[in-house]
N, CA, C and O atoms as a GROMACS GRO file, in nm:
protein
  444
    1MET      N    1   1.124  20.586  -4.944
    1MET     CA    2   1.209  20.509  -4.858
    1MET      C    3   1.156  20.468  -4.751
    1MET      O    4   1.081  20.534  -4.680
    2ILE      N    5   1.209  20.304  -4.724
    2ILE     CA    6   1.125  20.230  -4.625
    2ILE      C    7   1.174  20.221  -4.494
    2ILE      O    8   1.287  20.174  -4.480
    3THR      N    9   1.092  20.269  -4.366
    3THR     CA   10   1.130  20.276  -4.283
    3THR      C   11   1.084  20.170  -4.132
    3THR      O   12   1.022  20.210  -4.033
    4VAL      N   13   1.136  20.030  -4.156
    4VAL     CA   14   1.120  19.943  -4.027
    4VAL      C   15   1.171  19.993  -3.929
    4VAL      O   16   1.287  20.034  -3.928
    5THR      N   17   1.072  19.998  -3.803
    5THR     CA   18   1.083  20.024  -3.661
    5THR      C   19   1.035  19.920  -3.608
    5THR      O   20   0.937  19.852  -3.636
    6LEU      N   21   1.147  19.912  -3.494
    6LEU     CA   22   1.115  19.750  -3.381
    6LEU      C   23   1.098  19.820  -3.254
    6LEU      O   24   1.163  19.924  -3.237
    7THR      N   25   1.014  19.774  -3.157
    7THR     CA   26   1.007  19.841  -3.069
    7THR      C   27   1.037  19.747  -2.968
    7THR      O   28   0.968  19.645  -2.974
    8ARG      N   29   1.144  19.755  -2.852
    8ARG     CA   30   1.202  19.648  -2.821
    8ARG      C   31   1.135  19.684  -2.645
    8ARG      O   32   1.094  19.797  -2.622
    9ARG      N   33   1.130  19.573  -2.535
    9ARG     CA   34   1.152  19.642  -2.368
    9ARG      C   35   1.287  19.618  -2.339
    9ARG      O   36   1.371  19.534  -2.372
   10SER      N   37   1.282  19.708  -2.272
   10SER     CA   38   1.423  19.745  -2.187
   10SER      C   39   1.468  19.642  -2.100
   10SER      O   40   1.584  19.607  -2.077
   11ALA      N   41   1.369  19.602  -2.059
   11ALA     CA   42   1.469  19.480  -1.981
   11ALA      C   43   1.527  19.368  -1.990
   11ALA      O   44   1.595  19.302  -1.911
   12ASP      N   45   1.476  19.345  -2.150
   12ASP     CA   46   1.491  19.145  -2.216
   12ASP      C   47   1.560  19.245  -2.360
   12ASP      O   48   1.599  19.145  -2.419
   13ARG      N   49   1.585  19.316  -2.418
   13ARG     CA   50   1.515  19.347  -2.581
   13ARG      C   51   1.433  19.311  -2.602
   13ARG      O   52   1.364  19.396  -2.657
   14ALA      N   53   1.363  19.175  -2.589
   14ALA     CA   54   1.249  19.154  -2.628
   14ALA      C   55   1.175  19.282  -2.749
   14ALA      O   56   1.148  19.402  -2.740
   15ILE      N   57   1.164  19.180  -2.852
   15ILE     CA   58   1.090  19.255  -2.976
   15ILE      C   59   0.927  19.260  -2.952
   15ILE      O   60   0.866  19.155  -2.968
   16VAL      N   61   0.852  19.384  -2.914
   16VAL     CA   62   0.699  19.383  -2.896
   16VAL      C   63   0.633  19.419  -2.998
   16VAL      O   64   0.516  19.383  -3.002
   17ALA      N   65   0.676  19.484  -3.087
   17ALA     CA   66   0.617  19.505  -3.195
   17ALA      C   67   0.734  19.606  -3.280
   17ALA      O   68   0.826  19.677  -3.240
   18PHE      N   69   0.667  19.566  -3.452
   18PHE     CA   70   0.778  19.605  -3.562
   18PHE      C   71   0.640  19.687  -3.659
   18PHE      O   72   0.523  19.650  -3.653
   19ALA      N   73   0.690  19.795  -3.737
   19ALA     CA   74   0.623  19.813  -3.829
   19ALA      C   75   0.715  19.871  -3.933
   19ALA      O   76   0.810  19.949  -3.926
   20VAL      N   77   0.662  19.813  -4.025
   20VAL     CA   78   0.718  19.858  -4.217
   20VAL      C   79   0.655  19.964  -4.267
   20VAL      O   80   0.533  19.960  -4.278
   21GLU      N   81   0.726  20.078  -4.306
   21GLU     CA   82   0.653  20.170  -4.386
   21GLU      C   83   0.689  20.246  -4.484
   21GLU      O   84   0.785  20.315  -4.450
   22GLY      N   85   0.639  20.272  -4.638
   22GLY     CA   86   0.707  20.326  -4.731
   22GLY      C   87   0.684  20.250  -4.817
   22GLY      O   88   0.611  20.151  -4.811
   23HIS      N   89   0.771  20.307  -4.944
   23HIS     CA   90   0.815  20.208  -5.054
   23HIS      C   91   0.966  20.262  -5.094
   23HIS      O   92   0.999  20.381  -5.090
   24ALA      N   93   1.055  20.149  -5.134
   24ALA     CA   94   1.215  20.198  -5.135
   24ALA      C   95   1.196  20.276  -5.293
   24ALA      O   96   1.286  20.359  -5.303
   25ARG      N   97   1.140  20.276  -5.371
   25ARG     CA   98   1.143  20.335  -5.474
   25ARG      C   99   1.267  20.310  -5.548
   25ARG      O  100   1.314  20.381  -5.637
   26PHE      N  101   1.316  20.199  -5.499
   26PHE     CA  102   1.456  20.129  -5.603
   26PHE      C  103   1.438  20.108  -5.744
   26PHE      O  104   1.522  20.100  -5.835
   27ALA      N  105   1.286  20.101  -5.745
   27ALA     CA  106   1.292  20.020  -5.964
   27ALA      C  107   1.141  20.115  -5.955
   27ALA      O  108   1.110  20.194  -5.866
   28LYS      N  109   1.060  20.078  -6.081
   28LYS     CA  110   0.904  20.131  -6.048
   28LYS      C  111   0.870  19.973  -6.001
   28LYS      O  112   0.921  19.862  -5.985
   29PRO      N  113   0.754  20.043  -5.994
   29PRO     CA  114   0.647  19.909  -5.943
   29PRO      C  115   0.634  19.760  -6.008
   29PRO      O  116   0.583  19.734  -6.117
   30GLY      N  117   0.680  19.689  -5.938
   30GLY     CA  118   0.630  19.562  -6.014
   30GLY      C  119   0.786  19.489  -6.036
   30GLY      O  120   0.796  19.372  -6.073
   31LYS      N  121   0.927  19.593  -6.004
   31LYS     CA  122   1.042  19.568  -6.043
   31LYS      C  123   1.129  19.600  -5.958
   31LYS      O  124   1.249  19.573  -5.954
   32ASP      N  125   1.048  19.675  -5.874
   32ASP     CA  126   1.162  19.716  -5.747
   32ASP      C  127   1.192  19.572  -5.633
   32ASP      O  128   1.113  19.540  -5.544
   33ILE      N  129   1.309  19.508  -5.658
   33ILE     CA  130   1.370  19.467  -5.598
   33ILE      C  131   1.374  19.455  -5.397
   33ILE      O  132   1.351  19.371  -5.310
   34VAL      N  133   1.407  19.566  -5.406
   34VAL     CA  134   1.430  19.628  -5.234
   34VAL      C  135   1.282  19.596  -5.162
   34VAL      O  136   1.260  19.538  -5.056
   35CYS      N  137   1.189  19.655  -5.256
   35CYS     CA  138   1.060  19.668  -5.198
   35CYS      C  139   0.987  19.491  -5.138
   35CYS      O  140   0.927  19.459  -5.036
   36ALA      N  141   1.040  19.401  -5.283
   36ALA     CA  142   0.990  19.264  -5.222
   36ALA      C  143   1.084  19.172  -5.190
   36ALA      O  144   1.065  19.050  -5.181
   37GLY      N  145   1.211  19.243  -5.171
   37GLY     CA  146   1.260  19.194  -5.054
   37GLY      C  147   1.167  19.193  -4.917
   37GLY      O  148   1.110  19.112  -4.845
   38VAL      N  149   1.186  19.312  -4.927
   38VAL     CA  150   1.123  19.370  -4.755
   38VAL      C  151   0.996  19.270  -4.747
   38VAL      O  152   0.978  19.202  -4.646
   39SER      N  153   0.932  19.267  -4.830
   39SER     CA  154   0.754  19.244  -4.807
   39SER      C  155   0.797  19.110  -4.750
   39SER      O  156   0.788  19.078  -4.632
   40ALA      N  157   0.846  19.033  -4.854
   40ALA     CA  158   0.909  18.896  -4.844
   40ALA      C  159   0.917  18.857  -4.710
   40ALA      O  160   0.831  18.783  -4.662
   41VAL      N  161   0.994  18.890  -4.656
   41VAL     CA  162   1.089  18.863  -4.546
   41VAL      C  163   0.978  18.929  -4.443
   41VAL      O  164   1.013  18.897  -4.330
   42THR      N  165   0.877  18.997  -4.438
   42THR     CA  166   0.807  19.063  -4.321
   42THR      C  167   0.725  18.999  -4.353
   42THR      O  168   0.727  18.903  -4.276
   43VAL      N  169   0.651  18.987  -4.420
   43VAL     CA  170   0.539  18.880  -4.470
   43VAL      C  171   0.572  18.771  -4.402
   43VAL      O  172   0.526  18.721  -4.300
   44GLY      N  173   0.676  18.734  -4.486
   44GLY     CA  174   0.678  18.580  -4.447
   44GLY      C  175   0.738  18.526  -4.310
   44GLY      O  176   0.740  18.403  -4.298
   45THR      N  177   0.797  18.621  -4.183
   45THR     CA  178   0.791  18.557  -4.061
   45THR      C  179   0.674  18.636  -3.983
   45THR      O  180   0.682  18.630  -3.860
   46VAL      N  181   0.575  18.703  -4.032
   46VAL     CA  182   0.407  18.668  -3.967
   46VAL      C  183   0.371  18.547  -3.988
   46VAL      O  184   0.324  18.480  -3.896
   47ASN      N  185   0.387  18.498  -4.114
   47ASN     CA  186   0.325  18.387  -4.122
   47ASN      C  187   0.451  18.215  -4.087
   47ASN      O  188   0.439  18.094  -4.105
   48ALA      N  189   0.547  18.298  -4.036
   48ALA     CA  190   0.644  18.154  -4.019
   48ALA      C  191   0.601  18.154  -3.841
   48ALA      O  192   0.578  18.057  -3.768
   49ILE      N  193   0.603  18.303  -3.809
   49ILE     CA  194   0.532  18.257  -3.635
   49ILE      C  195   0.364  18.210  -3.648
   49ILE      O  196   0.316  18.171  -3.542
   50GLU      N  197   0.310  18.210  -3.718
   50GLU     CA  198   0.189  18.178  -3.713
   50GLU      C  199   0.188  18.022  -3.739
   50GLU      O  200   0.121  17.945  -3.669
   51SER      N  201   0.251  17.987  -3.828
   51SER     CA  202   0.292  17.868  -3.873
   51SER      C  203   0.352  17.779  -3.809
   51SER      O  204   0.295  17.670  -3.798
   52LEU      N  205   0.493  17.800  -3.746
   52LEU     CA  206   0.564  17.738  -3.677
   52LEU      C  207   0.531  17.755  -3.495
   52LEU      O  208   0.514  17.664  -3.413
   53ALA      N  209   0.530  17.892  -3.475
   53ALA     CA  210   0.497  17.880  -3.329
   53ALA      C  211   0.369  17.874  -3.297
   53ALA      O  212   0.337  17.848  -3.181
   54GLY      N  213   0.288  17.892  -3.382
   54GLY     CA  214   0.130  17.852  -3.332
   54GLY      C  215   0.022  17.969  -3.298
   54GLY      O  216  -0.097  17.952  -3.273
   55LEU      N  217   0.115  18.128  -3.302
   55LEU     CA  218   0.072  18.246  -3.240
   55LEU      C  219   0.029  18.322  -3.354
   55LEU      O  220   0.104  18.355  -3.446
   56GLU      N  221  -0.139  18.360  -3.342
   56GLU     CA  222  -0.140  18.419  -3.454
   56GLU      C  223  -0.134  18.565  -3.397
   56GLU      O  224  -0.182  18.583  -3.285
   57LEU      N  225  -0.075  18.678  -3.470
   57LEU     CA  226  -0.039  18.777  -3.460
   57LEU      C  227  -0.132  18.875  -3.540
   57LEU      O  228  -0.180  18.877  -3.653
   58PRO      N  229  -0.137  18.972  -3.408
   58PRO     CA  230  -0.216  19.081  -3.471
   58PRO      C  231  -0.164  19.204  -3.568
   58PRO      O  232  -0.100  19.306  -3.540
   59ALA      N  233  -0.205  19.166  -3.663
   59ALA     CA  234  -0.089  19.229  -3.756
   59ALA      C  235  -0.172  19.286  -3.875
   59ALA      O  236  -0.214  19.200  -3.952
   60ALA      N  237  -0.206  19.434  -3.908
   60ALA     CA  238  -0.279  19.515  -4.036
   60ALA      C  239  -0.134  19.551  -4.120
   60ALA      O  240  -0.026  19.591  -4.076
   61MET      N  241  -0.179  19.521  -4.256
   61MET     CA  242  -0.143  19.518  -4.384
   61MET      C  243  -0.210  19.629  -4.470
   61MET      O  244  -0.326  19.616  -4.510
   62ARG      N  245  -0.123  19.757  -4.501
   62ARG     CA  246  -0.248  19.768  -4.628
   62ARG      C  247  -0.083  19.820  -4.766
   62ARG      O  248   0.037  19.799  -4.749
   63ASN      N  249  -0.120  19.855  -4.828
   63ASN     CA  250   0.007  19.907  -4.945
   63ASN      C  251   0.099  19.992  -4.871
   63ASN      O  252   0.064  20.091  -4.807
   64GLY      N  253   0.239  19.941  -4.886
   64GLY     CA  254   0.335  20.026  -4.823
   64GLY      C  255   0.336  20.004  -4.667
   64GLY      O  256   0.410  20.083  -4.608
   65TRP      N  257   0.271  19.916  -4.591
   65TRP     CA  258   0.242  19.935  -4.464
   65TRP      C  259   0.228  19.792  -4.408
   65TRP      O  260   0.178  19.702  -4.476
   66LEU      N  261   0.283  19.769  -4.259
   66LEU     CA  262   0.282  19.662  -4.248
   66LEU      C  263   0.330  19.686  -4.058
   66LEU      O  264   0.441  19.711  -4.010
   67GLN      N  265   0.199  19.665  -3.991
   67GLN     CA  266   0.208  19.667  -3.828
   67GLN      C  267   0.196  19.562  -3.739
   67GLN      O  268   0.081  19.525  -3.762
   68SER      N  269   0.238  19.491  -3.654
   68SER     CA  270   0.219  19.406  -3.555
   68SER      C  271   0.263  19.405  -3.431
   68SER      O  272   0.383  19.399  -3.403
   69GLU      N  273   0.143  19.411  -3.322
   69GLU     CA  274   0.230  19.370  -3.190
   69GLU      C  275   0.219  19.262  -3.161
   69GLU      O  276   0.116  19.200  -3.186
   70ILE      N  277   0.341  19.200  -3.091
   70ILE     CA  278   0.392  19.074  -3.026
   70ILE      C  279   0.284  19.041  -2.893
   70ILE      O  280   0.287  19.131  -2.809
   71PRO      N  281   0.201  18.940  -2.863
   71PRO     CA  282   0.136  18.936  -2.776
   71PRO      C  283   0.223  18.827  -2.709
   71PRO      O  284   0.281  18.739  -2.772
   72GLU      N  285   0.226  18.847  -2.533
   72GLU     CA  286   0.329  18.742  -2.507
   72GLU      C  287   0.228  18.627  -2.441
   72GLU      O  288   0.128  18.663  -2.378
   73THR      N  289   0.261  18.481  -2.459
   73THR     CA  290   0.135  18.393  -2.508
   73THR      C  291   0.147  18.350  -2.331
   73THR      O  292   0.041  18.368  -2.272
   74GLY      N  293   0.221  18.317  -2.275
   74GLY     CA  294   0.265  18.263  -2.146
   74GLY      C  295   0.359  18.192  -2.091
   74GLY      O  296   0.409  18.205  -1.979
   75ASP      N  297   0.390  18.092  -2.198
   75ASP     CA  298   0.480  17.985  -2.294
   75ASP      C  299   0.593  18.032  -2.293
   75ASP      O  300   0.616  18.101  -2.392
   76PRO      N  301   0.699  18.021  -2.201
   76PRO     CA  302   0.841  18.066  -2.210
   76PRO      C  303   0.896  17.972  -2.374
   76PRO      O  304   0.991  17.992  -2.450
   77ALA      N  305   0.801  17.884  -2.376
   77ALA     CA  306   0.916  17.789  -2.497
   77ALA      C  307   0.827  17.869  -2.618
   77ALA      O  308   0.887  17.873  -2.726
   78LYS      N  309   0.722  17.918  -2.617
   78LYS     CA  310   0.705  17.956  -2.754
   78LYS      C  311   0.692  18.099  -2.779
   78LYS      O  312   0.644  18.145  -2.883
   79ASP      N  313   0.736  18.170  -2.678
   79ASP     CA  314   0.779  18.311  -2.652
   79ASP      C  315   0.870  18.303  -2.720
   79ASP      O  316   0.866  18.349  -2.834
   80ASP      N  317   0.985  18.239  -2.664
   80ASP     CA  318   1.110  18.245  -2.712
   80ASP      C  319   1.155  18.202  -2.882
   80ASP      O  320   1.256  18.230  -2.946
   81ARG      N  321   1.017  18.111  -2.922
   81ARG     CA  322   1.032  18.023  -3.023
   81ARG      C  323   0.972  18.187  -3.163
   81ARG      O  324   1.017  18.202  -3.277
   82VAL      N  325   0.879  18.266  -3.100
   82VAL     CA  326   0.857  18.405  -3.190
   82VAL      C  327   0.944  18.457  -3.139
   82VAL      O  328   0.979  18.511  -3.244
   83GLN      N  329   1.055  18.511  -3.029
   83GLN     CA  330   1.170  18.593  -3.073
   83GLN      C  331   1.319  18.542  -3.160
   83GLN      O  332   1.414  18.610  -3.198
   84LEU      N  333   1.299  18.439  -3.166
   84LEU     CA  334   1.438  18.373  -3.236
   84LEU      C  335   1.374  18.415  -3.388
   84LEU      O  336   1.451  18.461  -3.472
   85LEU      N  337   1.214  18.396  -3.421
   85LEU     CA  338   1.212  18.466  -3.570
   85LEU      C  339   1.211  18.548  -3.604
   85LEU      O  340   1.240  18.581  -3.720
   86LEU      N  341   1.170  18.630  -3.492
   86LEU     CA  342   1.165  18.775  -3.511
   86LEU      C  343   1.271  18.827  -3.520
   86LEU      O  344   1.277  18.931  -3.587
   87GLU      N  345   1.411  18.767  -3.447
   87GLU     CA  346   1.543  18.850  -3.445
   87GLU      C  347   1.565  18.796  -3.588
   87GLU      O  348   1.599  18.886  -3.665
   88SER      N  349   1.556  18.667  -3.648
   88SER     CA  350   1.599  18.633  -3.750
   88SER      C  351   1.530  18.748  -3.914
   88SER      O  352   1.595  18.771  -4.016
   89MET      N  353   1.424  18.783  -3.891
   89MET     CA  354   1.366  18.906  -3.970
   89MET      C  355   1.451  19.031  -3.885
   89MET      O  356   1.408  19.126  -3.951
   90VAL      N  357   1.504  19.067  -3.826
   90VAL     CA  358   1.615  19.183  -3.796
   90VAL      C  359   1.717  19.130  -3.886
   90VAL      O  360   1.755  19.193  -3.984
   91VAL      N  361   1.764  19.012  -3.853
   91VAL     CA  362   1.904  19.023  -3.935
   91VAL      C  363   1.882  19.023  -4.124
   91VAL      O  364   1.956  19.071  -4.209
   92MET      N  365   1.777  18.964  -4.137
   92MET     CA  366   1.773  18.973  -4.251
   92MET      C  367   1.704  19.093  -4.347
   92MET      O  368   1.699  19.116  -4.468
   93LEU      N  369   1.651  19.159  -4.222
   93LEU     CA  370   1.609  19.315  -4.290
   93LEU      C  371   1.733  19.422  -4.253
   93LEU      O  372   1.723  19.538  -4.292
   94GLY      N  373   1.839  19.384  -4.186
   94GLY     CA  374   1.944  19.421  -4.190
   94GLY      C  375   2.042  19.397  -4.285
   94GLY      O  376   2.137  19.474  -4.276
   95THR      N  377   2.050  19.313  -4.375
   95THR     CA  378   2.135  19.265  -4.470
   95THR      C  379   2.051  19.372  -4.615
   95THR      O  380   2.109  19.408  -4.718
   96ILE      N  381   1.949  19.392  -4.588
   96ILE     CA  382   1.909  19.442  -4.716
   96ILE      C  383   1.914  19.551  -4.708
   96ILE      O  384   1.872  19.614  -4.806
   97SER      N  385   1.957  19.616  -4.609
   97SER     CA  386   1.951  19.767  -4.520
   97SER      C  387   2.125  19.809  -4.563
   97SER      O  388   2.159  19.894  -4.646
   98GLN      N  389   2.215  19.720  -4.477
   98GLN     CA  390   2.342  19.739  -4.577
   98GLN      C  391   2.360  19.739  -4.707
   98GLN      O  392   2.428  19.829  -4.758
   99SER      N  393   2.305  19.638  -4.785
   99SER     CA  394   2.336  19.710  -4.937
   99SER      C  395   2.260  19.735  -4.960
   99SER      O  396   2.227  19.683  -5.067
  100TYR      N  397   2.152  19.830  -4.897
  100TYR     CA  398   2.067  19.905  -5.002
  100TYR      C  399   2.024  20.016  -4.908
  100TYR      O  400   1.912  20.065  -4.925
  101GLY      N  401   2.110  20.064  -4.804
  101GLY     CA  402   2.130  20.172  -4.726
  101GLY      C  403   1.994  20.304  -4.766
  101GLY      O  404   1.888  20.329  -4.709
  102LYS      N  405   2.053  20.358  -4.873
  102LYS     CA  406   1.995  20.454  -4.911
  102LYS      C  407   1.793  20.406  -4.918
  102LYS      O  408   1.703  20.487  -4.893
  103TYR      N  409   1.781  20.314  -4.944
  103TYR     CA  410   1.632  20.260  -4.967
  103TYR      C  411   1.531  20.218  -4.854
  103TYR      O  412   1.409  20.235  -4.849
  104VAL      N  413   1.648  20.136  -4.734
  104VAL     CA  414   1.573  20.073  -4.594
  104VAL      C  415   1.666  20.154  -4.491
  104VAL      O  416   1.784  20.170  -4.518
  105VAL      N  417   1.621  20.196  -4.393
  105VAL     CA  418   1.614  20.230  -4.238
  105VAL      C  419   1.556  20.164  -4.168
  105VAL      O  420   1.444  20.113  -4.163
  106MET      N  421   1.697  20.170  -4.077
  106MET     CA  422   1.590  20.067  -3.951
  106MET      C  423   1.631  20.130  -3.829
  106MET      O  424   1.748  20.149  -3.797
  107ARG      N  425   1.530  20.160  -3.761
  107ARG     CA  426   1.596  20.216  -3.610
  107ARG      C  427   1.491  20.135  -3.521
  107ARG      O  428   1.394  20.075  -3.567
  108GLU      N  429   1.531  20.143  -3.376
  108GLU     CA  430   1.464  20.097  -3.257
  108GLU      C  431   1.389  20.191  -3.155
  108GLU      O  432   1.416  20.311  -3.153
  109ILE      N  433   1.327  20.155  -3.100
  109ILE     CA  434   1.282  20.227  -2.961
  109ILE      C  435   1.275  20.092  -2.846
  109ILE      O  436   1.205  19.990  -2.841
  110MET      N  437   1.358  20.135  -2.780
  110MET     CA  438   1.348  20.062  -2.652
  110MET      C  439   1.192  20.142  -2.532
  110MET      O  440   1.160  20.260  -2.520
  111LEU      N  441   1.154  20.064  -2.490
  111LEU     CA  442   1.045  20.097  -2.379
  111LEU      C  443   1.094  20.087  -2.255
  111LEU      O  444   1.022  20.110  -2.158
   0.00000   0.00000   0.00000
């Protein structure tokens, strides 16, 4: 099972970190559309933040695991773009979880 953990700041619900871990085991490696979908969404979001918001995220990745903490930039417009891209990731992962809930679970932690 893939577990997506979002860490949010209580005051404004901003995403301050996220982690994705595990394998869906929906199908054999290389044919697992659930793993592929989650990977595409999460890695694509990190890449989009770097390309579109100009913020290089401190991200760590290895087989079946991706984690990143989201730094504040001090630029409200840039921070808003980053949060919009992260919320887009949440929507896409939520859609995958709704369709494949047996293989993907999402949880939130409030700070």
